[in-house]
N, C-alpha and C positions, 0 to 999 in steps of 0.2 A: 228776518230774524227768527220768526216762528218756524219757518221752513228749515233753517239751520239746526234749531233745537230738535226738530222732529227727525232730521237726518241722523243726528248723533245718537238719539234714542234708538233709532232703527239699527244702527251699527252695533250698539251694545247688545240689543236683543238678538240680533242675528248670531253673534258669536256664541250665545248660550244655546240657541236652537240647533246649530249645525251639528251638534253631537247626536241628534236623533237620526238613526239610519234611514227611516222611512222618509223623513223630510229631506235628507241629503239626496236620496234617490230622485225625489220629485224635482228638487232644485237642479240637479245635474242635467236631467232631461229637458226641463223648461229653459234653463239658462243656455244650454247648448243650442236648442232650436232658436231661441231669441237671437243669439250671436250669429248663427248662420243666416237668419232672415236679413241681417244687415251686411254680413261679409259677402253674400252672394252678389250684392251690387258691385263688389270689387272683383268678382270672378273667382272667389275662393271660399273655403269653409273649414270647420274644425271637426274632428271626430272624437277627440278626448280632450275635455275642457282643461284639465290640469296639466296635460302634456303639451298640447299645441300652443299654449301661451308662454311656455318656458323661455323661449329665446326672445320674447318681446316684440317680434316682428308683426304677427297677426294681431296682437293686442294694440299696437300703435295704429295699425290699419283700421281696426274696429272703431277706435276713438275718432279717427279722421272721417269715417263714413257717417257716424251718428252726430258729430259736431259740425261737420262742414268746414273744419279748419285744418290747416297744415301743421303737423308736428315736426320737430327737428329731424334731420336726416338720421335714419337708424344706422347702426354699425353692423356690417355683414360678417364679421369674424365668428368663428365657431367656439372660441374660448369662453370660459365662464365669465370673465370680466366684461366681454362684449355683450353677453346676454343680460347681465346685471345692469349695465349702462342703458340698454334699450328699455328694460322694464322701468328703470328709474325715470326715464323720459316720459313714459306713459303715466306713472304715478304723479310726477310733477305737473303734468297737464291737468290731471283730475284735481289736484290740490289747488291749481290756479283758478278753478271754477268755484272755490269756496267750500270744498268738501274736505273734511278731516278724515284721513285714513288712519284709524286707531289700530295699532299693532299689526299693520299690514306693511311688510317690507319687501324689497325686490328679491332678497335672498330666498324668502319663503316661496315666492312665485317661481323663481328659477329652479328651486329644489323640487317643484311639483307638489307642494302642500295643497291638498284638495280643499281643506277647510278655508285656508286663506284665499285661494283662488276663487271659490264660490262667493266668499264675502266681498272680494273686490268687484266681481261681476255684478253682484246685487247693488253695490254702491253706485256703479256706473248706470245701471237700470234706473235706480231711484233718482239719480241726479239728472240724467239726460232724457228719461223717457216718462217716468211717472210724475216727477215734481212739477213739470210744466202744467199739469192739470190737477195737482194734488188738492187744492182748496175747493175745486168744483166737482171733483169726481163723484162723490156721494150724491150730490144734487143731480148731476148729469145722469147717473144710473137710475135714480128714482124717477126722474122726469121721463127717461127713455122707456121705462117699464110701466109707467102709470096708465097710459092709454090702453094697454091690454087688460086693465082691470085685475091685475094680479097683485093687489096690495097685500095679499096674504104672504107673499114672498117678500119679507122685509129685507131689503137689500142692505140695510145698515147693519144687520147681523152678518157681517161680511163673510166670515168663514163658512157658516152654516147655510147661507143663502144660495150657495152654488152646488151643494152636494146632490140635490135631486135633479139637477140639470135644467129645470124649468127657467131659471133666471137667465142662463146663457141663451136659450131659445127665445125668451121674451125680448132680450136685447137685440137679437138679430131680426125678430119679427117687427120690432118698432121701426127699424130703418128699411128692411127689405121684407115686407109681409109676404111677398110672393114666394120666398124661399122656405118659409116655415108654415106648416098647417098646425097651428098651436092647439086647436081643439082635439086633435088626435093624441096629444101627449098625455101620459099618465104619471101621476106623482109617485106611484109605487113601483115604477120601472126606471130608476135613476140612470142605470148603465146605458139603456137605449137612448134616454134623453140626452145624456152627455155625449155619446158617440155621434148622435144626429147633429148636435150643435157643432162639434169639432169638425166633422166631415164637411158640413155646409160652409163653415168659416174658412176651411182650408181650400175648398173647391171654388167658392164664389167670391170670397172676400180677401183671398190671398193672405190669410192669417195662418201661419204654420201651426201644426198640431204640437202643442207644448205640454199637454197633460195626458195622462191615461185615466180613463173612466174608472177602472178597477182601483187605481191608487186613491182616487178621491172618495169613492164609495166605501172602501174597506178601511179607510183611515178615520179614526175618531175625530181628529182635528187636522184637516188638510193644511199643508204648508202655505202660510199666508203669502210669502214672497212669490211662490210659484203662481198662486191665484192672481195676485196683484199684477204680476208681469203679464199674464195672459189677458186679463181684463183690460189692462192699459193698451194692449194691441187693438182691442175693439175701439177704445176711445180715439186712438190715432187713426184707425181705419175710417171711422165715421166723422172725424173732426172737420173734414172739408165740408160736410153737409150739415153738421150740427151747429147749434147756436147756444149761447150761454143762457142761463135762466133770465138774466136781465134783458137779453135780446128777445126772449119769448114774451116777456112783459111788454116790451116795446112793440112787438108784433101784434100782441093782443089789443093794445090801445089804438093801433093804427087801422084795425079792422073797421069797415064802413058802418056796419050795423052793430052798435054796442047798445044792447037793450037793458043789460043788467051787468052787475059785477060778478064775474065767475068766481066760484070758491077757490079755484086754483090760483087766480090772480091775487085773491086776498091772502092765501097761504104764502104765495111767493113774496108779496109785498111785506107781509109780517116778517118773514125770514130775513129779507134784505134790510128792513128797518132795524131789526134786532142785531143783525151782523154789523151794520155800519155804526150803530150806537155803541155796541160792545167794543168795537175797534177804537172809537173816540174815547170812551171811558178808560180803556186800557192804556191809551197813549198819553192822556193828559197828566196822570201822575208821573210818568216818565219825564215829561217836559217840565214839570214843576219841581223835580228833584234838583236841589242846589248844593248838594254835598260836594265840597271842593275836593279835588284830587291833589295828591302830593307831587306828582311829576308831570312834566310837559307831555310825556308820551301818553300818559293816561288821559290827559285833557284833549290831546289831538285825536285819540281814539273816540272820545265823546263827540268831538267835532265831526269826525268821519261818520259816526253813527247818525248824527243829526243830518249830515249831507245825504246819507243813504235814505233817511226818512223823507227828505224833501224830494229826492230824485226818484226813488223807487217805490216807497210805501205810500206816500201821500197822493201822487198824481192819479193812480187808479181809483182811490177813494173819492177824489174830486170829481172824476168822470162818473163814478157810480152815483154820487150825490146829485150831480147835474142831471144825469139821465133819469134818476128817480123823480126829481122835480118836474122834468119835462113830461114824463109818463103820467104823473098825477094831474098836472095841469091839462094835458091833452085829454085824459079820461074825464075830468070834470067838465071840460068844454063840450065834449061829445054827449055826455049825459044831459047837460043843460039844453043843448040843441035838440036832443031827442025827447025833451020834456020828461026826463027821468030824474029820480031823486039823486042828489049829489052823493058821492061816495064819502062816507065819514069813517075814517079809520078809528080804531079803539084808542083809548087814552094811552099816551106815550108812543103812539105809532104815527104821529102827524109829522108833516114836513117842518112845521115850526119847531117841533122837538129836535129834529135833526139840525135845523139852523141854529138853535140856541146852543146845542152842544158844540156845533162847529165853531161858533163865535168864541166860546170858552177855549176851544182847542187852539184857535189862532192867537188868542191873547197869551195863552201859556207858551205858545211857540215863539212869539215875539220876545217875551221876557226871558225865555231860555236862551235865545240867540244872543241877547244883550249880555246876559250873565256869562255865557261861554266866551264871548270876545273879551270882556273885562278880565275874566279869570285867566285867559290865555295871555293877555298882556302882562298881568302880574307874574305869572309863572315864567314868561319869557324873560322878564327882568331878573327874577330870582335865578332862573337857569343860567342866564348870562353871567350873573355875579358868581354863582356857584362854579360854573365852568372856568371862569377867570381865576377864581380862588384855587381850583384844582390844578389848573395849568401852572400858575405861578408857584403853588406849593410843590407840584411835581418837579418843576425845573429846579427849585431851591433844594428839594430833597435829593434830586439826582446830583446836584452840584456838591452837596454836603456829604453824599455817600462816600464813606471811606476817609473823610477828612479827619475825624477824631483819631482813627487808627494811624493816619499819617502823622498827626501832630504828637502823638504819644509814643511813637516808635523811637527806639534808642539807636538808630542807625549811625549817629555821630560818634558813638562809643567805639565803633570799629572802623571808622572812616579815616582816610589819609588826609593830609593837609589840603591837597587839591580837591578832594571830594568834599571836605568841610566848606571850602570856599564856594564850591558849586552848590552845596546845600543852603548856604547863606543867601546866595543870589536867588535860588529857587524859593526860599522862604520870603524874601523881599517881594518877589512877584506874587506869592500867595497872599501876602498882606495887602497888596494893592487890589487883588481880586476880591479879598474879603471886604475891603472898604466899598468896592463897587456894588457888592450885593446887599449893602445896608438898606438901600432904597427899596429893593424888592421885599425885604422882610417887613419894612414899614407898610408897604402896599398890601401885603398879605394880612397884616393885623387890621388895617382899615377896612378891607373887604369883609373880613370876618365880623367886624363890628356892625357893618351895614346889613349883613345877612341876619344878624340877631335882631336888629331894629325892624326889619321887614318880616319877622316871624317865619324864617325859613324852616321847613319841616325837619331838615337834617342838621339843625344848628348845633346839637351836642357833639356830633362827630367833627363838624367844622371847628368848634371851639377847642376840642381836644387836639386836633391836628395843629391848630394855630399855637396852642400852648406849648406843644412839643417842639415846634419850630423855634419859638422864642427862647425856650430853655436851652435848646441845642445851640442857638446863636450865641448866647452868653457864654456857654461852655467853650465854644470855639475861640472866642476872644481871649479867654484866660489861657487856654492851651497855646494859642499863638504867641502870647507874650512870654510864657514859660519856655517855649522851644527856642525863641530868639536868644534868651539869656544863656541857655545851655549851649547853643551853637557858638556864640561869641566867646564863652569861657573855654570851650574845647579848642577853638581856633588859636587862642593865645598859647595854650599848652602845646599844641601840635607844631606851632612855629618854633618853639624852643627845641622840640624833638627834631624838627626838620634841619635846624642848624647843626645839631649833633650828627644827624645822618649824613649831611654833606661833608662834615669834617672826617667822619669815619670813611666815607667813600674815597676822599682825596688821599688818605693815608693807606687804606686797605688795598687800593688798586695796584700801586707800585710794589707794595710788599707781596701781594699775591702773585704778581708777574715774576718777582724775584724768586719766590718759592717754586713756581711752575717751571721757570728756567732751570733752577737747581735740580728739581726732580727729573726734568728731561735729561740734564747733563749726567746726573748720577745713574740714571737707568740706560743711558745711551751705550750701545755696544761699541767697544773700541777694538781696532785692529792694528796691531803693531808688528813690526818685522825684525826688530833688533832691540838690544838692551837700551840703547840711547833713547828710543822712542818711549819705552815703558817708564824709564826714569823721569822723563819729561812729564808724563801723566801723573806720576806720584807726587812730583813737586807741586803741580797745579792743584792737586787734591788737598795737599797739606795747607796751601794758601786759602782754599775755600773753607776748610774747617776752622781756620783762625777768625773768620767773619761771623761765625754762628752766635757767639755771646751778644754781639751788638744787634744782630737780627732779632734775638729773643727779647731784648728790651723794647724794640719797636713793636713786636707782637703784643707785648703786655700793655703798651700804651694804647694800641688800637682796641684791645678788648676792654680797657677801662672806659672808652667812649661809649661802647655798646652798653656797658653796665650802667652808665649814667642815664641812658635812654630808658632802660628798664625801671630804674628807680623813679624817674619822673612819671612814667605811665602808671606804675603801681600806686604811687602816692595820690594821683588824681583820678584813679579808677578808669583809665583809658585802656581799652583792649586792643593791643597791637596785633591786628590780623594779618596785614600785608607785610612784605619785606621792605627793606630800605629801598626807596624809589630811585636812588642815585646809583645803586650798584646791586649786582646779584651775588656779591661775595658775602657769605654769612660768617659770623664768628666761629660757628661749628666747622665750616669748611677750612678756615684758617688753621684752627687747632689740629684738625685731622691731618692736613698737609704738613704742618710743622712737626707733628709727632712722627709722621712717616719719614720725613727727611732726617730727623735727629736720631730716631731709634732704629730705623730699618735701612734706609738707603745708604747713609754714610758708612755704617759698619759693613754692609754688603760690598760697597765700593772699595773699602780698605782691603777686604779679603780678596776681591777679584784682582786688584792691582798687584798684590803680593804673589798671588798664584801665577799671574802672567809674567811677573819678573822671574820667578823660578823657571818657568817654561822657556823663556827667552835665553836664560843662561844655559839651559840644557841644549837648546837648539844651536847656540853658538859653538858649543863643544862638538856637536855632530858636524857642523860646517867645517871646522878645522880638521877634524879627523878625515872627512871625505876629501878635502882639498889636498892634504898631504899625499894621499894615494894618487889622486887624479893628476896632480902636477908631475908625477913620475911616469905614469902609464901613458899619458898623452904624447910626450916627446918620444918615448920608446917606440910606439906604434908608427909615428911619422918617420923615424929613422929607418925602420924596417921596410916601410913602403918604398922609400927612396933607394935602398940597397937592392931590393928585388928589381926595381926598374932598371938600375944600372946593369945588373947581371943579364937581363933579357935583351938589352940593347947592345951592350959592348961585345958579346960573343967571344969571351976569352976562352980559348981552348976549343976542343971539339964539342959537338952537341952532347955527347955522353958525359964529358967533364961538366958542362953546364947543368945537366940533369942531376948529376951527383951533388953538385954544390947547392942546387935549389932544394933538394930533398933534405939536406942537412939544415938549411934555413927553416924549412917547414917543421922539422922536429924541434928546433929551438923555440919556434913560435908556439907550438903545442905545449911545450913545457912551461911557458909563461902564463898559461890559463888560470892557475890558482890565484894569481894577482888580480885578474879580472873578476873572478868569483868573489874575492874578498871585497872588492870595490862595489859589486852589486849588492852585497849585504849592507855596506854602509849607506848606499843609495836607498835601500828599502827603509832603513831607519829614518832617513831624511823625509821620504814620502809620507811615512806614517805620522811624522811630526808636522806635516803640512808646511815644509820649508820650501819656498819657491825661488830663493835667491841665495847666492853665496859670494860674498865679496872677497873670499880668500883664494878663489880659483876662477879661471875663465872657462874651464872644461865642465861640460855637463855629462851626465851618464848617457844621455841619448847620443851625443856626439862621439863619445868613447866607444859606445856599443857599435855604432855604425862603422867607426874606424877599425875596430877589431874584426868585424864581419868582412869589411873590404880587404883587410890584410889577409885573412884566411882565403877569401875568394881569389885575390890576386896571386898568391903563391900557388894555389891549385891550378888556376888558369895558365899561369906561366909554365908550370911543370907539364900541363897537358899540351901546350903549344910546342914545347921542345920535343915531346914524345911524338906528336903529329909530324913535326919536321923530320924526325928520324925516319918515320914510316914513309913519308913522301920521298925523302932522299933515296931510301932503299928501293921503293917501288918504281921510281922514275929513273933511277940510275944517275942521280944528280951528285956531282962531286962536292967535296967540302969547299973547294974554291968557288964553285957556282953559288952555293948557299951563302958564302961570305959576301959574294958580289951582290946577291939579292938583298941581303940584310943591309949592306952599305947603301945601296940605292934607296931602299925603303926608309932607312933612318934619315937619309939626306932630305927626302921629300916629306917626312913626318915633322912638320914645322913645330907642332905643339908638344912633341915628345911624349905622346900618350900611347904609342904602340899601335895607333889606328889612324889611317888617313881618310880625309873626307874626299868627295868625288873630284873636287878641283885639283887637290894634290895628286891623286891617283892619275888623273888625265895628264898632268904635267910630267909624271914619271913615265907614262907610256910614250909621250912625245919625245922624251929624252932618249928613248931606246930606238928611235928612228921610225916609229909608226906614224903614218899620216891618217888621222881619224876624222871621219864625218860624225855627225850627231847620231845617225842610225847605227853605225858600227860601234860607237862608244856606248850607246844604249844597250846593244847586244852584249858587249863585254861586261857592263855593270850588272846586267841580268844574271851573268855567270858568277861574278865575284860577290855580288850582293843580292842573293835571291829573295831576301826578306825586305828589300827596299828600305834599309835603315839609313842609307846615305853615307855609309862608312865601309872601309875595306881593311880587313885584318891582314897581318903578315902571312898567316897560314893560307888565306884565300889568294893572296898575291903569289905565293909559291906555287899553289895548285894551278893557277892560270898560266904562269910562266913555264912550268914543266909540261903542261898540256900543249902549249903552243910549239914546243920544241920536239915533242915525241909522238904526237898523234897526227902526222901528215897523211897517212894512208887510211884514215878512219872513214872518210866519205866514200871511197871506193868499196870498202867493206860493207857499208850500209846499203849502197846501191846494189851490190851483189845479193845481199840478203833480201831486199825488196823484190829483185828479179826472180829469185827462187819462189817467193810467195806469189808472184804474178804469173808464174808458169812460163818464164822466158819472154813475156811480153814487155814492150817498152812503157807500158802504163799498168796501173792497178785500179780496181774498182773499190767502192766503199764496202760492198758486200764481202769482198775477199779480205779486206782489212778487219772487218768485224768478226769474220770466221776464224782468222789466224791469230789475231792479237787479243790481249786482254781488253775489256771494254773501255777503260779510261785511256789506254794508249791508242786504241783504234780511233776514238773520238778526237783525241789530240791531233793525230795525223790527218784525219779527214778535214778538220777545221782549218789546217795550215797548208795543205797541198793545193797547188794551183791546178786548174783544169788542163788535161793533156790535149795538144793541138796538132799532133803529128798526122801523117797521111793515113795511118792505120787506126786512128782514134774511133772510139765508139761513144755513145751517149754516156755521160757521167764518168768518163775516164779521168783519172787523176795522175799528175806528173810526179813520180816519186824521185826522179833524178834531180830535178831542180830543188826539191825539198831537202834532199840529202846534202847537196853541195852548199845550200844556203845555211843549213844547220851547222856545218863545220867550217864556214868562212871561206869557201872556195868559189863563191859567186857574189856578184854585186848585190844580190838580194839580201 
């Protein structure tokens, strides 16, 4: 306990002294050397004391070396948080040894704060290095320098005892006299003395040089912490060979020849007597202190202090007392056997004085132990009751938290019927819960009463808390009853409103559906095509308008139901927040839809129907006007088409007579064109009016237009055919009788009377003329009369074919003669000669169709132009 107080005082003193630059310099050198003396055991060292400990790694290593214990595994990261965590592990270890680190935090060490770092190192030195010999160090120093007869160097004047260097040399000479020639040292040469001691200690005692002679000599007051650190190194260096003062006394009395009592023994015995008696006198008042503590924690701390006293502080004193008695008894025995006078200590220094004081100590100790146990039992009971009170009170307060607000809220004023019923059930559950908590309230009051009877130190706060709980409990009971009455009253009122809501919903739904249907029908686009359809729509609309007065009565009845709901709610102070639970149809929506139907949609529908009626009447007039014209033009076109057909087929008169007759027809058709133009104008009006049907005529403009175009085309084609026939007749020398014969044959086989024969009819015609046709030959002929592969043969193509068959019998010979000239009188021709003499397309045509020449005079690639010519004009089976 004394050691802890001393350590705290040292820490406070250090923080004041660290501001002196000279002391800081001494401490920095000394502490760095001291740290390295231990770190070198782990194979490392530091160079800058405030920088090298910033990451906490070497600091943790230093503590492991000097304590012999393992610290938690350090963090190897480079971030600031890793460094702080490492330093905190070191500081936690120091604190676990009972050392209070005042104002020293990990952040200051990590930030490289020199003042805080030096303070921390001094705390470590004090706890792990100096404190182990703190109580005996002065006596040890005095005893170690006594034999050199240098009592003029009062070691107890701690700071000034070391400035001349003689004390350091005396300390070394006491243990290792061969290392120091003390007689040659001079008091007036402190620097030499100090350097001599430092060099010898470093060289022979393995004590690193922690001080500079000049710093000690030139400083009025050397830094105590630096001196103590260095001196403690001597203590630890010599501790293996040193003995405590008490052991020196024991050694003295065990010597064989004890002829007298040495003054040193007397001085030592007096010192130990006084020290032991002072410890007993200081301890007894502490044991006789019966001041009760208020809390169990404080009493447990006293019990722990008492345990420390018995385990830590008392056992060494018991050993000292025992050893002192043994030393005195042994000394007296040896003096008696040596016929020497007994050793008689002065008054108050006798063993009996120690025993008497020790007896009082043990009596006080026994009474203190009994009082501690009784007091702890009392506080345990009080703590148990107080904790029980706090727990029950906390549970109750937690349960009651928000209950008053819950009971006083007016949520039922805005609730629906279903919500009110749910609130009532919830309130019933709360009432059951409230009744169940009655027992806890009674227990809380009973515990508070018992704490008062046992004189609990915090009874006022317990009573205040208990009073508050009881008052709140009474208030909860009153609020609970009041809320039940409000909920039941509101439930009855909402049931009446609910019935009205249901009636409203039953009547509003069909009425709303009727209005929506009416709105949909009134806004629906109608498409009519005639007067009858629009008149039907007007009749239906008039029937709908006749139902509106009755519908308005139903609307007013529905609105009256909602008005009754509002009246009940207003009279009873109920706030209707939600809508009707049975329907989403609101009175506002009904009125809005009704007003839209009555004032907007019905008039709009009236206007639209009348406008459509007028439009249909106009359309009917356009239909009649178009039909009158179309019904005349259609038959006229049909008659003209038939007359032209008869003229082209019947062949009345010569070709020139037919041509004249057809041109007269053509002129009459052209003169009819204004009637077509007038009909186009009527048709344009119909299209603009979007009229797509006409019940007054079967003719459409598209059909008439196509008929007109066909009429013009037919008359022009027929005139062209007659003209071609005249040209063919004159070119081929065909007589009128032959033409008549060709027409008669063509008309006979033209079964469809279209002026065009298909391939089957044409084949039948050829067979009727005595031709025996194979498929190949017929194909060749069709290629001539139908080069476009249309599958039909016109009368002009038939005439061309028949005139060719009768007039071109020597054509093949002429072609052969021509090819022979091109070939240079040879019986064959080459592709090269054809490409040279003919146009490219004709040359390639001949090359592709000529067979190879195989005569005796043939050459490679020779072509047979004779077989090609005869095949081309039908004189060969090819």
